[in-house]
C-alpha positions as semicolon CSV with decimal commas, in nm:
position;residue;x (nm);y (nm);z (nm)
1;X;-2,069;-0,230;-3,486
2;X;-2,189;-0,295;-3,177
3;X;-1,979;-0,442;-2,930
4;X;-2,126;-0,649;-2,628
5;X;-1,983;-0,635;-2,285
6;X;-1,763;-0,312;-2,377
7;X;-1,760;-0,205;-1,995
8;X;-1,550;-0,472;-1,932
9;X;-1,271;-0,341;-2,119
10;X;-1,247;-0,031;-1,898
11;X;-0,961;-0,025;-1,679
12;X;-1,102;-0,071;-1,328
13;X;-0,888;0,128;-1,019
14;X;-0,610;-0,100;-0,927
15;X;-0,651;0,000;-0,531
16;X;-0,920;0,072;-0,355
17;X;-0,778;0,339;-0,059
18;X;-1,058;0,615;-0,088
19;X;-1,405;0,613;0,046
20;X;-1,712;0,741;-0,192
21;X;-1,604;1,102;-0,158
22;X;-1,278;0,986;-0,292
23;X;-1,056;1,094;0,042
24;X;-0,829;0,844;0,137
25;X;-0,972;0,646;0,393
26;X;-0,800;0,447;0,679
27;X;-1,080;0,167;0,698
28;X;-1,070;0,161;0,296
29;X;-0,694;0,071;0,318
30;X;-0,721;-0,165;0,602
31;X;-0,973;-0,377;0,407
32;X;-0,757;-0,343;0,076
33;X;-0,464;-0,439;0,274
34;X;-0,629;-0,702;0,522
35;X;-0,528;-0,555;0,802
36;X;-0,651;-0,402;1,123
37;X;-0,734;-0,046;1,151
38;X;-0,501;0,004;1,437
39;X;-0,207;-0,157;1,191
40;X;-0,310;0,085;0,917
41;X;-0,245;0,382;1,177
42;X;0,120;0,244;1,241
43;X;0,180;0,212;0,884
44;X;0,003;0,563;0,819
45;X;0,248;0,749;1,098
46;X;-0,089;0,843;1,303
47;X;-0,219;0,734;1,637
48;X;-0,498;0,480;1,621
49;X;-0,698;0,721;1,805
50;X;-0,672;1,002;1,476
51;X;-0,799;0,682;1,283
52;X;-1,091;0,584;1,524
53;X;-1,213;1,001;1,560
54;X;-1,178;1,024;1,151
55;X;-1,072;0,745;0,946
56;X;-1,024;1,021;0,658
57;X;-0,861;1,252;0,835
58;X;-0,644;1,474;0,633
59;X;-0,330;1,360;0,858
60;X;-0,277;1,037;0,641
61;X;-0,305;1,180;0,272
62;X;0,084;1,222;0,211
63;X;0,148;0,843;0,368
64;X;-0,164;0,686;0,208
65;X;-0,076;0,849;-0,134
66;X;0,254;0,684;-0,138
67;X;0,133;0,361;0,001
68;X;-0,092;0,354;-0,270
69;X;0,165;0,426;-0,540
70;X;0,388;0,154;-0,406
71;X;0,089;-0,090;-0,426
72;X;0,005;0,012;-0,790
73;X;0,386;-0,009;-0,877
74;X;0,388;-0,371;-0,735
75;X;0,058;-0,472;-0,931
76;X;0,195;-0,363;-1,221
77;X;0,523;-0,540;-1,151
78;X;0,349;-0,862;-1,089
79;X;0,026;-0,848;-1,241
80;X;-0,149;-0,960;-0,902
81;X;-0,269;-0,720;-0,708
82;X;-0,276;-1,028;-0,437
83;X;0,034;-1,108;-0,452
84;X;0,155;-0,710;-0,401
85;X;-0,035;-0,680;-0,117
86;X;0,139;-1,025;-0,012
87;X;0,459;-0,912;-0,085
88;X;0,416;-0,576;0,155
89;X;0,297;-0,814;0,448
90;X;0,542;-1,077;0,413
91;X;0,861;-1,070;0,641
92;X;1,176;-1,087;0,467
93;X;1,564;-1,031;0,493
94;X;1,522;-0,690;0,247
95;X;1,369;-0,564;0,564
96;X;1,593;-0,677;0,874
97;X;1,907;-0,915;0,874
98;X;1,673;-1,192;1,059
99;X;1,395;-1,149;0,808
100;X;1,130;-1,075;1,081
101;X;1,011;-0,771;0,966
102;X;0,769;-0,726;0,650
103;X;0,743;-0,385;0,428
104;X;0,452;-0,254;0,577
105;X;0,612;-0,328;0,973
106;X;0,956;-0,144;0,799
107;X;0,725;0,154;0,698
108;X;0,536;0,176;0,994
109;X;0,862;0,124;1,274
110;X;1,120;0,362;1,115
111;X;1,108;0,709;0,978
112;X;1,294;0,613;0,674
113;X;1,132;0,292;0,626
114;X;0,887;0,431;0,327
115;X;1,141;0,586;0,142
116;X;1,337;0,233;0,160
117;X;1,077;0,064;0,063
118;X;1,023;0,298;-0,214
119;X;1,403;0,271;-0,315
120;X;1,382;-0,080;-0,355
121;X;1,015;-0,111;-0,568
122;X;1,154;0,120;-0,791
123;X;1,491;-0,042;-0,839
124;X;1,293;-0,376;-0,893
125;X;1,108;-0,144;-1,153
126;X;1,404;-0,096;-1,330
127;X;1,518;-0,438;-1,340
128;X;1,803;-0,355;-1,099
129;X;1,948;-0,519;-0,798
130;X;1,815;-0,455;-0,466
131;X;2,066;-0,596;-0,209
């Protein structure tokens, strides 16, 4: 039996943080998240000049992989990649008492930011409170 449009059932990647060579690429990450490359540099823990010299610098791999995993989990939780990206970018009291920072701000501004955001997301995934 022939199934029409079978390719429509093939799972597509949730995020596109990689270039055509399959390397993590700051420009691809910036495009996916709707950020400037300089903002992505901060989130990835490198200088903007590192990104401008080599957007696929090996120095971004570890944090890029962790950020990709965060976005994948949030997309799974909300069943909406755009909502997951908005969640990462929206200021909230989860990240500071005044509610002026987003998860991405915390990741880019604090050494412990990535671990904290990962912890909150994992608790959300398990259905546990995170306050």
